[in-house]
N, C-alpha and C positions, 0 to 999 in steps of 0.2 A: 504493500500500500504506500502511495506517495505521501511525503510529508506535506502538511498544509502550508499554504503561502502565508508567511508571517508579515503582518501589516502594523506599522506604527502610525498613529493619528496625531497630527500636529496642527492645532487651531486654538486661537485664544478664546473661542466661545465654547464654554463647557457643555451647553445644550447640544450644539452641533457635534462635538466630539462624542457625546453619549449616543446620539442618533447614528453616527457613523459606526461606532463600536457595535451597536445592536445589529446593524446591517451586515457588517463583516462577520461577526460571531454567529449569526444565524445562517450564513451561507456555507454549504459544504465545501471543504477544501481551502477555506480561509480562516485565519485566526488573528485577532487583535492582540498585540504583545505589549502595548503601552500607549499612553496618552501624554502629550506635551502641550502646555499652554503658551510657551515661548519658544523662540528659535534656539536659544541656548540649551533649553531642556531637550529639544528635539535632537540636537547634536549629541548631547550626553547619552540619551537613550539609544540613538542609532549605534553608538559605540558599544554600549553594554548589552543591548538586546539583539543586535545584528538582524534586524528585520530584512525581509526580501524587498519590501516596498514601503516607502514613507509617503503618506498622503499629507502634503505640505501646503498650509495656508501662506499667502504672501505677506499680509499685514498682521504682524504680531508685535507686542511690546518689546522694547530692547532690540535684540538681534532679529531682523526680519527674516521672512522665509527664503528670500533670495540668498542672503549671506549664509543662512543655515544650510541651504542646498549646496552652496559652494564648498562649505567645510565638510559636509557629509560625503560629497562626491570626490573630494580630494583624498579621502581615506582609501586604503587598498581592500576594504572589506567587500566591495561590490554591491553595497546597498544602493537601490535605485529610488529615485524620487519622482513622484507624480504630483505636480502642482495643481491644487484645487482651490479656486478663488472666485470671489464675486466679481472681481474687477477685470473686465475684458479689455485691457489696455495694451497697446503695442509694446510699451517699454517693459511691461511685466513678461510678456511672451518672450521677447528677445533676451532680456536679462536672465530669465529663468533657464532658458535653454543653454545660454552661454555659461551659466553657472554649473551646468551638468545635468539638469533635469531631463528625464526621459519622456516626459509628456506634460500636457497642460489641458485641464478641463475646467469648465465653469461649475460652480456649486449647484446650479439648477439642472445639471446633467441628470437624466433619468437614472435611477438606481441600477437598473440592469446594465446600462452602458458603463457606469462607474465600475461595477464588478468585472465587466469584460476588460476594461482598461487595466485594472489591477493585474489580471491574469496575463494580459499581453505584455505588460512591462516586466512582470516577474519572469516571463519566458525570455527576456532579453531583447525584445523588440520595442523600438520607440513608438510613441503614439502621437501622431500629428493629424488632427482632423483637417480637411481642406480649408476651413475658415481660419484655423490657426496658421496654416502654411501661408495663406494670403496675407495675414497680419505680419508674419515674420518677414515676408518679402517686402511689404510696405515699409517696415522698419529699416531694412537694409537700404531701400531706395532713398529714404530720407537722410540716412546718415552716411551713405557711401562717399559722398563728396568730401566729408570732413574726417573720415576714418582712414588711416593708413592701411594699405593692403598687407595683412599679416597672416593670411590663411595658409593652409597646408599646400605644398607643391602637388600638383596633379600630373607631373611629368611621367610618373611611373605607371599611369593607368593605360590600359589598352583602349582602342577606339570603342569597343563594345561596352567596356566599363564606364566610359565617359557618357555613352548614351543612357545607360541604366541610371547613373548618378543624376543626370539631367532630369530624367523622368521622376526619380525619387524627390528631387528638389521641387518639382512642380506638383507634388502632392498625390501622385498616382500610387495605387496599391500594387502589390506584386501581380495580382491577376490582370490589372489594367496594363502594367508594363509588359507582361507576357503577350497580351493581345496586340499591343502596339508594335512589338518587335518580332511577333510571330515565332515565339519560342515557348517552351514549357515553363510553368511556375517554378519547377525544380531548378531549371537553368537560371532563372532570375534570382532565386535564393542563393545559388552558388556565386553568382556575380556580386550580390550584396555582401556575402561573406568575405569575398576577396577585397571589396571596397572597405569594409570595416577594418580588416587587417592592414591594408596598405595605408589608410588614412589615420589609423590610430583612433578610430571613432568607436564609441561605446554602443551606439544604436542608430536607428534611422533618423532620429532627431538631429544627432550630431552630423550625419551625412548631409542633411539639408544645409546646415551651417557651413560645412566644408565646401559644398558646391558654390555657395555664394561668396564666401571669403576667398576661395581659390579662383574666382573670376570665371567659372565655367558657365554660369547662368547670369544673364544680364538683369539688373534691377530696373531697367528702363521700361520693361513691359511685364505685366502679370502673366502667370501661367495660363495656358488654355484650359 
């Protein structure tokens, strides 16, 4: 029998933490391993409890969720962070993903979708809904002129890997990429595995950032 996915809940609202805990603990295959009302406490519990996924609020007293995410993801423990917030703002999306978060969801996300997101991220896949991808692209477009190019080198990628990375950055799923390139989904997964290794990326969310910071995809136009 597989071990349950261990989830840490970080939010400054006790009522919301309680509701999330009830949701997680009542779902087969998931278990809540702790609650944090501040970013500092989230970092502490991530170190001691070693959860698989942290549900992280952005706005918390003292250390905010972005800094807490940065500190957690800097540890070698492999703990993954799913940012869950009320504030659908571009700077939070960009800053959260740059800090190492594997995904970003709004607090009004349906419970079933939240549970799916936890499983997806625990499995090592980043979660970027098309709306989040569009906002990330918008943030790059606004800041590209003022930000020095410091992204990873894409020189070691094959032509096909560049094609796959471009489509990932445009928000396509593996199934959609396979259909676009007329290959199997297994082949797409293999290419993505190579991209993760070559670019030192943790997951799909980090591949999107690598594509834009590496200059592969232009910020002058949105994805189709």
